[in-house]
C-alpha positions as MATLAB code, in Angstrom:
seq = 'XXXXXXXXXXXXXXXXXXXXXXXXXXXXXXXXXXXXXXXXXXXXXXXXXXXXXXXXXXXXXXXXXXXXXXXXXXXXXXXXXXXXXXXXXXXXXXXXXXXXXXXXXXXXXXXXXXXXXXXXXXXXXXXXXXXXXXXXXXXXXXXXXXXXXXXXXXXXXXXXXXXXXXXXXXXXXXXXXXXXXXXXXXXXXXXXXXXXXXXXXXXX';
ca = [
       0.241   -0.099   -0.006;
       1.457    3.302   -1.147;
       1.886    5.924    2.013;
       0.287    9.555    1.062;
       3.275   11.968    1.263;
       1.312   14.937    1.399;
       0.529   16.399    4.426;
      -3.024   16.756    5.494;
      -4.648   20.227    6.249;
      -4.492   19.666   10.040;
      -0.868   18.757    9.859;
      -0.037   21.857    7.639;
      -1.949   23.957   10.483;
       0.304   22.339   13.147;
       3.465   23.116   11.581;
       2.744   26.819   10.905;
       1.589   26.925   14.732;
       4.761   25.488   15.939;
       7.807   27.599   15.613;
      10.079   25.057   15.702;
       8.397   23.274   12.528;
       7.950   26.273   10.520;
      11.481   27.414   10.598;
      12.816   24.245    9.312;
      13.160   22.420   12.807;
      16.402   23.730   13.933;
      14.674   25.913   16.458;
      16.136   29.403   15.250;
      13.098   31.921   14.209;
      14.599   33.967   11.144;
      14.001   37.632   11.209;
      14.248   39.697    8.236;
      15.084   43.829    9.446;
      13.882   46.261    6.993;
      14.896   50.067    6.915;
      11.997   51.798    8.376;
      10.559   55.295    7.122;
      11.600   57.019    9.954;
      15.149   56.093    9.681;
      15.214   57.087    6.188;
      13.963   60.535    6.977;
      16.365   61.218    9.557;
      19.280   60.298    7.397;
      18.035   62.526    4.575;
      17.797   65.472    7.168;
      21.069   64.970    8.308;
      22.413   64.848    4.887;
      20.053   68.334    3.902;
      21.576   69.939    7.023;
      25.193   69.296    6.173;
      24.743   70.488    2.420;
      23.154   73.698    3.875;
      26.011   74.299    5.893;
      28.494   73.800    3.670;
      26.587   76.136    1.534;
      26.798   78.682    4.178;
      30.604   78.232    4.810;
      31.220   78.905    1.176;
      28.945   81.640    0.946;
      30.875   83.113    4.089;
      34.313   82.348    2.438;
      33.344   84.238   -0.758;
      32.150   87.165    1.461;
      35.634   87.327    3.301;
      37.237   86.969    0.126;
      35.458   89.769   -1.605;
      36.151   92.055    1.702;
      40.028   91.195    1.359;
      40.040   91.978   -2.141;
      38.285   95.635   -1.562;
      40.765   96.276    1.010;
      43.709   95.506   -0.770;
      42.812   97.527   -3.838;
      41.631  100.393   -1.213;
      45.582  100.035    0.366;
      47.188   99.761   -3.371;
      45.272  102.939   -3.608;
      46.132  104.633   -0.582;
      49.982  103.576   -1.105;
      50.060  104.813   -4.662;
      48.928  108.337   -3.640;
      51.279  108.398   -1.100;
      54.047  107.594   -3.314;
      53.241  110.398   -5.673;
      52.942  112.718   -2.998;
      56.337  111.730   -1.459;
      57.732  112.117   -4.837;
      56.164  115.518   -5.322;
      57.212  116.730   -1.734;
      60.695  115.334   -2.583;
      61.099  117.039   -5.655;
      59.574  120.525   -4.287;
      62.012  120.240   -1.251;
      65.121  119.793   -3.536;
      63.596  122.851   -5.695;
      63.136  125.033   -2.685;
      66.483  124.167   -0.884;
      68.457  124.905   -4.254;
      66.466  128.134   -4.159;
      67.564  129.062   -0.985;
      71.172  128.317   -1.395;
      71.373  130.443   -4.592;
      69.512  133.202   -2.825;
      72.037  133.137   -0.097;
      74.776  133.604   -2.744;
      73.164  136.649   -4.187;
      74.611  139.261   -1.615;
      78.064  137.899   -2.242;
      77.403  138.451   -6.116;
      76.659  142.011   -5.067;
      79.723  142.489   -3.190;
      81.949  140.980   -5.800;
      80.130  143.555   -8.111;
      80.942  146.331   -5.643;
      84.785  145.477   -5.272;
      85.344  145.064   -8.910;
      83.861  148.527   -9.479;
      85.853  149.890   -6.471;
      89.038  148.093   -8.127;
      88.497  150.378  -11.037;
      89.003  153.583   -9.348;
      91.938  152.547   -6.837;
      95.657  151.463   -7.637;
      95.878  150.197   -3.976;
      96.759  146.886   -3.795;
      95.982  146.450    0.027;
      92.741  147.999   -0.587;
      91.743  145.544   -3.382;
      93.143  142.569   -1.230;
      91.346  143.385    2.116;
      88.011  143.573   -0.066;
      88.653  140.192   -1.701;
      89.359  138.949    2.104;
      85.887  139.945    3.331;
      84.331  138.483    0.482;
      85.942  135.228    1.044;
      85.302  135.150    4.509;
      81.726  135.910    4.114;
      81.504  132.816    1.665;
      83.372  130.592    4.243;
      80.571  131.585    6.797;
      77.849  131.120    4.417;
      79.141  127.691    3.532;
      79.596  126.848    7.108;
      76.175  127.781    8.010;
      74.858  125.520    5.191;
      77.079  122.579    6.485;
      79.890  122.984    4.598;
      83.361  122.909    6.168;
      86.760  122.608    4.881;
      89.005  119.766    5.777;
      92.188  120.119    7.881;
      94.526  117.996    5.727;
      98.320  119.380    5.920;
     100.344  116.998    8.572;
      97.350  114.766    9.447;
      98.097  110.700    8.350;
      96.726  110.140    5.121;
      93.277  108.466    4.705;
      92.029  107.209    1.488;
      88.451  107.875    2.868;
      88.860  111.627    2.585;
      92.142  112.181    0.703;
      93.047  111.732   -3.021;
      97.206  111.284   -3.347;
      98.198  113.111   -6.644;
     102.097  112.526   -5.384;
     104.296  110.854   -2.888;
     107.642  112.377   -2.236;
     110.378  111.368    0.424;
     109.368  112.317    3.790;
     111.447  115.381    5.518;
     111.649  112.897    8.631;
     110.597  109.467    9.956;
     107.649  110.756   11.789;
     106.276  112.319    8.430;
     106.240  109.078    6.742;
     102.369  108.145    5.849;
     101.274  111.949    6.505;
      99.957  114.516    4.232;
     102.881  116.920    3.614;
     100.726  119.548    1.469;
      97.412  120.172    0.141;
      97.370  121.015   -3.618;
      93.176  121.014   -3.401;
      91.401  121.590   -0.246;
      88.874  118.908    0.576;
      85.006  119.800    2.084;
      82.381  118.139    3.918;
      78.671  118.548    3.888;
      77.385  117.723    7.182;
      79.926  115.437    7.928;
      80.086  113.611    4.807;
      82.428  113.784    2.071;
      81.807  116.571   -0.104;
      84.902  116.480   -1.985;
      88.158  114.616   -1.490;
      91.328  116.754   -0.478;
      93.962  116.306   -3.378;
      97.324  115.643   -1.304;
     100.819  115.160   -1.318;
     101.884  112.213    0.809;
     105.354  111.568    2.543;
     106.675  108.256    2.005;
];
């Protein structure tokens, strides 16, 4: 007699009610976890918030760059104006300084002219010499008032920074070796800076 392999409706119902029978008889119930709609909404909200935050940061960065750019352009314009002003003021200073120096020389020129006129009516060499000395002293004082001073060179130790040796001759004594024996052309300083080197003769 052939055994019926098909379960009866009652047996099938019993298997559905029995957990061990329903899951295959191993006693472990399988559970599938599906993402909930609440989880998906939270993740989407977080992503949207992050996107908004990045957009705000980008906008802030652009605003900061634009601000720095405007400040840089302003500073460049200010510096250019300052440079032009300094160049203009320097030019005016040089011009005014030259005018002041030349204006101060005019009275000395007047003295020369008067001396020349006086020399035409006198044969006295002493009188002419005295007039020349007065004018010379006036020039020297004027130069000193403007920072120009003559160097004291004869008898001093030769210094290449302020002297220009045009000749060397045997020294008359041992203590004069390396010293200035004669000054051919005076040297001058302007506010302690060499204006013209002194041309000298040095003992060896």
